[in-house]
C-alpha positions in Angstrom: 0.1 -0.2 0.0 3.0 2.3 0.2 3.9 2.0 -3.0 0.5 2.7 -4.5 2.0 5.9 -6.1 3.4 3.4 -8.5 0.0 2.8 -10.1 -0.5 6.6 -11.0 1.0 6.4 -14.3 -1.2 3.4 -15.3 -4.4 5.4 -13.6 -3.5 8.2 -16.0 -3.1 6.2 -18.8 -6.6 4.9 -18.1 -8.1 8.1 -18.1 -6.6 9.3 -21.1 -6.9 6.4 -23.5 -10.1 4.6 -21.9 -12.2 6.7 -19.7 -11.9 9.9 -22.1 -12.4 8.3 -25.5 -15.5 6.3 -23.8 -17.0 9.4 -22.7 -16.6 11.0 -25.9 -18.5 8.2 -27.6 -21.3 8.3 -25.1 -21.4 11.9 -25.7 -21.7 11.9 -29.3 -24.3 9.3 -29.5 -26.9 11.6 -27.5 -25.7 15.0 -28.6 -27.0 16.7 -32.0 -25.6 20.0 -33.1 -27.8 22.3 -35.4 -27.9 26.1 -36.2 -29.4 26.6 -32.8 -27.0 24.9 -30.8 -26.2 21.8 -29.0 -29.1 19.5 -28.1 -30.0 16.1 -26.2 -31.2 13.6 -28.5 -32.3 9.6 -28.6 -32.7 9.7 -32.4 -29.3 7.7 -32.8 -30.1 5.3 -30.3 -33.6 4.8 -32.0 -32.2 4.5 -35.3 -29.8 1.5 -34.2 -33.0 -0.7 -33.6 -34.3 -0.1 -36.9 -35.0 -3.4 -38.6 -31.9 -3.0 -41.1 -29.3 -2.4 -38.8 -30.9 -5.0 -36.2 -30.3 -7.6 -39.1 -26.3 -6.3 -39.2 -26.3 -7.0 -35.4 -28.1 -10.5 -35.8 -25.5 -11.5 -38.6 -22.6 -10.3 -36.5 -23.6 -12.3 -33.5 -24.4 -15.4 -35.6 -21.0 -15.4 -37.4 -19.4 -14.4 -34.0 -21.2 -17.3 -32.1 -20.5 -19.8 -34.9 -16.6 -18.9 -35.1 -16.5 -19.3 -31.2 -18.3 -22.6 -31.2 -15.8 -23.9 -33.8 -12.7 -22.5 -31.9 -14.0 -24.5 -28.8 -14.7 -27.8 -30.5 -11.0 -27.2 -32.4 -9.3 -25.5 -29.4 -10.2 -27.8 -26.3 -8.5 -31.1 -28.0 -5.6 -29.1 -28.9 -5.0 -27.7 -25.4 -5.4 -31.2 -23.8 -2.8 -32.5 -26.4 -0.3 -29.3 -25.3 -1.1 -30.2 -21.5 -0.5 -33.8 -21.9 3.2 -33.5 -23.3 6.4 -33.7 -21.3 8.0 -30.5 -20.6 10.6 -30.1 -23.7 7.9 -31.2 -26.4 5.2 -28.9 -24.6 7.4 -26.0 -24.8 8.2 -26.6 -28.5 4.3 -27.3 -29.4 3.5 -24.0 -27.5 5.8 -21.9 -29.6 4.9 -23.4 -33.0 1.4 -22.9 -32.1 2.3 -19.0 -31.0 4.5 -18.3 -34.0 1.6 -17.5 -36.6 0.5 -14.7 -33.9 3.7 -13.0 -34.3 2.9 -12.5 -38.2 0.9 -9.0 -38.7 -2.7 -9.6 -38.7 -3.5 -8.1 -41.9 -1.0 -10.1 -43.7 -2.2 -13.4 -42.0 -5.9 -12.5 -43.5 -4.2 -11.6 -46.8 -2.5 -14.8 -47.2 -6.0 -16.6 -46.8 -7.4 -14.3 -49.6 -4.4 -15.9 -51.8 -5.5 -19.3 -50.8 -9.2 -19.0 -51.4 -9.1 -17.1 -54.5 -10.4 -18.6 -57.8 -6.7 -19.8 -59.0 -5.5 -20.3 -55.4 -4.2 -23.3 -54.1 -7.3 -24.7 -52.8 -8.9 -24.6 -56.1 -6.0 -26.0 -57.7 -6.1 -28.8 -55.6 -9.9 -29.4 -56.5 -9.1 -29.2 -59.9 -6.2 -31.8 -59.6 -8.6 -34.3 -58.2 -10.9 -33.6 -61.1 -13.5 -31.6 -58.8 -15.4 -28.5 -59.4 -14.0 -25.8 -57.0 -16.8 -24.1 -55.1 -16.8 -20.4 -54.5 -14.8 -20.0 -51.4 -13.7 -16.2 -51.3 -16.3 -13.5 -50.5 -18.5 -15.8 -48.6 -19.6 -16.0 -45.1 -18.0 -19.2 -45.0 -14.6 -17.6 -45.7 -15.1 -14.8 -43.0 -15.9 -17.6 -40.4 -12.5 -19.4 -41.6 -10.7 -16.4 -41.0 -11.8 -15.5 -37.9 -11.4 -19.2 -36.6 -7.7 -19.3 -37.9 -6.9 -15.6 -36.3 -8.5 -16.2 -32.9 -8.1 -19.7 -32.4 -4.9 -19.1 -30.3 -7.1 -16.9 -27.6 -9.2 -20.2 -27.3 -6.5 -22.9 -26.9 -4.0 -20.7 -24.3 -6.8 -19.7 -21.6 -7.8 -23.5 -21.7 -4.0 -24.8 -21.7 -3.0 -22.5 -18.9 -5.9 -24.3 -16.9 -5.4 -27.7 -17.9 -1.5 -27.9 -17.4 -2.2 -26.8 -13.6 -4.5 -29.9 -13.0 -3.4 -32.0 -10.2 -2.8 -35.0 -12.0 -2.9 -37.0 -8.8 -6.8 -36.2 -9.0 -7.1 -37.8 -12.3 -4.9 -40.8 -11.1 -7.1 -41.5 -8.1 -10.4 -41.2 -10.3 -8.6 -44.0 -12.9 -8.0 -46.2 -9.9 -11.6 -46.0 -8.4 -12.5 -47.4 -11.7 -13.6 -44.3 -13.6 -13.6 -44.8 -17.6 -11.6 -41.9 -19.3 -15.1 -40.1 -20.6 -16.2 -40.2 -16.9 -13.0 -38.7 -15.9 -13.3 -36.0 -18.6 -16.8 -35.2 -17.7 -16.6 -35.2 -14.3 -13.2 -34.0 -13.3 -11.4 -32.4 -16.2 -14.0 -30.6 -18.0 -15.6 -28.8 -14.8 -11.9 -27.8 -13.6 -11.1 -26.3 -17.0 -14.3 -24.1 -17.2 -12.8 -21.2 -16.2 -10.4 -21.4 -19.0 -13.2 -22.2 -21.3 -15.1 -19.0 -20.5 -12.2 -17.0 -20.8 -11.5 -18.3 -24.3 -15.0 -18.1 -25.3 -15.0 -14.2 -24.2 -11.6 -13.7 -25.9 -12.8 -15.0 -29.2 -16.5 -13.9 -29.2 -15.4 -10.2 -28.4 -13.2 -10.0 -31.4 -15.2 -12.0 -33.7 -18.3 -9.6 -33.1 -16.2 -6.5 -33.5 -14.0 -7.3 -36.4 -14.3 -5.2 -39.8 -11.0 -6.3 -41.5 -11.9 -9.9 -41.5 -15.0 -9.4 -43.1 -14.1 -6.6 -45.5 -11.0 -8.6 -47.1 -12.7 -12.1 -47.1 -16.1 -11.1 -47.5 -15.3 -8.8 -50.2 -17.8 -6.5 -49.2 -20.8 -8.8 -49.9 -22.2 -8.2 -46.5 -21.8 -5.8 -43.6 -21.1 -6.7 -39.9 -21.3 -4.2 -37.1 -17.8 -3.6 -37.2 -18.0 -2.6 -40.9 -20.9 -0.3 -39.9 -19.3 1.3 -37.5 -16.1 2.0 -39.4 -18.4 3.5 -42.5 -20.2 5.7 -40.2 -16.8 7.2 -38.7 -14.8 7.2 -42.0 -17.2 7.7 -45.0 -20.4 9.3 -44.2 -18.9 11.2 -41.2 -22.0 10.5 -39.1 -20.3 10.4 -35.8 -23.5 10.3 -33.9 -25.0 7.2 -35.3 -21.6 5.6 -35.3 -21.0 6.2 -31.7 -24.8 5.1 -30.9 -23.7 1.7 -32.4 -20.6 1.5 -30.5 -22.5 2.3 -27.2 -24.8 -0.7 -28.1 -21.9 -3.1 -28.9 -20.3 -2.1 -25.9 -23.3 -2.9 -23.8 -23.4 -6.6 -25.3 -19.9 -6.7 -24.6 -20.3 -5.7 -20.9 -23.6 -8.1 -20.3 -21.0 -10.8 -22.0 -18.5 -9.8 -19.1 -20.6 -9.7 -16.2 -21.8 -13.4 -17.0 -18.3 -14.6 -16.9 -17.7 -12.4 -13.8 -20.9 -13.9 -11.7 -19.6 -17.4 -12.9 -16.1 -16.7 -11.4 -17.5 -15.4 -8.2 -20.2 -18.2 -7.7 -17.1 -20.6 -8.3 -14.5 -18.8 -6.6 -12.3 -21.3 -4.4 -12.7 -24.4 -6.8 -16.2 -25.7 -6.4 -17.4 -25.8 -10.0 -20.1 -29.1 -9.7 
């Protein structure tokens, strides 16, 4: 407590780069400026709930949930494999898994454009086997693929960090008592890993919901997600009020998601999961 002054730079950073920008976004979402001055308004908030924009929110939620589920299905077994290796192989596999994240996010997405284009590697493989290559680029499937590829490590690492700390004596005791492997997983491994699962779900769902680069490049502008809509309002149409209103509603969705996770962690504090 005597060294709490060391936190002052961080507090200042939070105020300047987090609190003030959020306050400005909230301000622009409820303020309109006309020839008579500055007035309070809810027209931007009301506009967000028009059917055309609700459909954008629904599409964004659907793709984010889909990519999150796929990341969980793929990431959980990968985390178990990493946690089950011996120390030397474990370190090597974790590094190999993280290496793609060192590459620029935009470059990774452009790489998938090269792979999925009509004359790309994937289409060439289909032609090599005498099959008609389906349309891969500029589709929802391509966007989901880009989300899963870019955000999968955010699912694996939190789950891995929990599984690697699991007391192996507990698992051995369950096996000694005659529990089959699936029962050990269902009653011990998965419940103990739920904090990591929830963290991974949030860490994948949040960027998947707000992304605009992946949908713009791999989707080719064929459909709009909430991230693209917000970007358009600020950079193209210059309608900062409506863009701020969209951002506020999106932040409320994220706060609601975070509150569920925090509530779960408080209820299960101390390790009592089931």
